[in-house]
N, C-alpha and C positions, 0 to 999 in steps of 0.2 A: 554364470557362477564360476568361481575360481577352479573348482574341481573339474568342471566340464571343459573350461579353456585348457587346463593342463592335459586333459585326456585328448583333446583335439590336437594339441601340439605334439603329444607323444605319437599319435597316429601318423601325423605328417612326417615326423622324424623317422619313424620306422619305415614308412613308404619310401623315403629318400634313401635310407640305408639299403633297401632292397634293390633299388635301381642301379647302385654302384657307379653313379655318374660323378662328375666333377662338381659337387655341390656341397662341399664341406662347410662353407660359411652358412648356408641355409640350414644344414643339419645342426650346426652349433647353436644357431638361433632357436630352433624349435626344441632341442634338448634342454636348453637353458630354461625356456618358458614352461617346459614340461616338468621342471623340478628335478632334473637329472644332471647334477653338476659333473659327475665323473664322465658321462658320455658327452656332455658339452665340452669338457676339457679336451678329450681326444679329438673331437671334430674341430675345435678351435686351433689346436696344434696343426692339424692337417691343412686347415685353411691358411694359417700363417705361413707354413712352408710353401704352399702353392703360390701365395702372393709374393713371397720372397724370391721364388724361382724366376719370376718375370719382372723383378725389380720394383714391385709394388710395395715399397717400404712403409707407406702410410697404412695401407690395409694390413700388412704383416704385423706392424706394431699394434694395431687395434686388436687383431686376433690373438697375438701372443699375450697382450695385456689381459684379455678375457680369460685366457688359459691360466695365467698366473693367479688371477682372482679366484678361479674355480679350484685351483690347487690349494689355495688357502682355506677354502671351505671344506674340502675333503681330499686328502692326499691319495693318489691312485695306488693300486696294488702294484708291487714290483713287476715290471714287464708289461703292464697294461697300456703304457703309452711309449712312443718311440724316443722320447727325450727325457732326461732327468731334469730336475728343477734348475740346476746350475746351467745346463745347456740352454734351457728355455729362456732363462734370464739373460744369458749372454747374447742369444739371437735377438731378443727384444732390444737389448742395448745397441746392437749393431744397426737394427732398423731405425732406432731413435737417432742415432748419429747421422745416418744418411738422410733423415728428415730435418736435420739442422737443430735438433733438440739436444744439445750437449749436456745440459744439466740432467735431463732424464736418462740419457745414456750413461752418465757417470753414476747416478744413483742405482740403476739396474746392474751395472757392472760390479759395484760394491756388493750388492746383494748376491750376485753370482759368486763372488769370491768368498762370501760368508757361508755359502751353501755346502761346502765340502772340505774335507781334510787335505790341506796342501801337501802334507808329507806323503800322502798316498798317491798323489798325482801332481808332482812338481812342474811338469811341462805345462799342464793345463793352467796351473796357478800363474806361471811365468807369463804365458800368453795373455791372460786376463789382466795382469798387472801392466803389461805393455799397452793393452787397450785402455786401461784406466788412465795412463799417462796421456794418451792421445785424446781422451774424451774431456779433458779439462784445460783447453788452450788458454783460458783466462788466468791460469795459475801455474806458471812454468816451474816454480819451486816445488809445488805438489807433483807436477808431472815428473820432475827429476827424481823425487822420492819414489814414485811408482816404478820408474825405470830401474832404480837401484834395487828395489825389492824384486823386480823381475829377474835381474841378474843374479841375485842372491839364491834364488830357488831354481834357476834354469839348469837342467842337467848339463854336465861338462861336455858331452858329445854333440850338443845341439849348436853347431857352429853357425849355420845360416841364421838362426834365431838370435844368437848373441850378436852377430854382425848387425842385424837390423835394429836391435835395441841400442847398440852403440851409435848408430845414425840418429835414432830418436833423441838420444842424449845430446849429440852434437847440435842438432837443430834447436833444441830447447836452450842450450847454452848460448847459441848464437843470438837467440831472441833476447837474451839478457846482456848481450854485448860482451860476453866472456869468451873472446875470440881465441885466446891461447888454448883454453880448455876444450873449446869446440873443435879446434884443429887436432888436438891430441886424440879426442874420441873418434873423429872422422878418420884419422890415420890408422888407429887401432882397428877400425872396421875394415879398411882397405886391406890390411895385413891378413885378414881372415878370408879374403875373397877366394871363391872356388870356381872361377871361370864363368861360363854361361849360366850356371845354376844360380849365381848371386849377382849377375850383371846389373840388374836394376838397382839393387841395394848399393853396389859399388858406385854406380853413377850418382846416386843420391849423396853418398859420402864425399865424392869428389866435388860435387856442387858446393858443399860447405867450404871446402878448401879454396 
């Protein structure tokens, strides 16, 4: 009977909770079947973070996806889970990108951008717009628009991030054979270089030149 199965899964989930072991995926499974979406959400996030830590992006994406679904059923109480919805969506997008699923990464990143007030956290918004540009390699014009929006909201003191977005723009422009503009952006990036701290970004800019 459904009630008996739910009770069994609850008992198994509670037993796993008490062991304190590295079994977040199992706990998420049992809490979900026990009809406890809030507890399944927390365990799914923990499982996703654990998979992400060892570069298991396929598993991370699956766990984060279940957490996102559980969030839609019942939003957690403030402080009940270690991530807010925007961060959860952004991490799922990152995992999707590393799994080669650019379309899903793009969709998740857009949802992350829609989940918070950009004026209250402009740096976070800028970094997500930068990711959005990178997540749609099939549409360089849309990527350039995302990079422009990133620069629009990026705080003035974030030199390293501005330099990196300039390089993103330079690469997108080079893909469109807009060489003069690409070189202008790459040069602008190099002018912001801060020694060893931005060495990799500077090298990417010089590669465009």
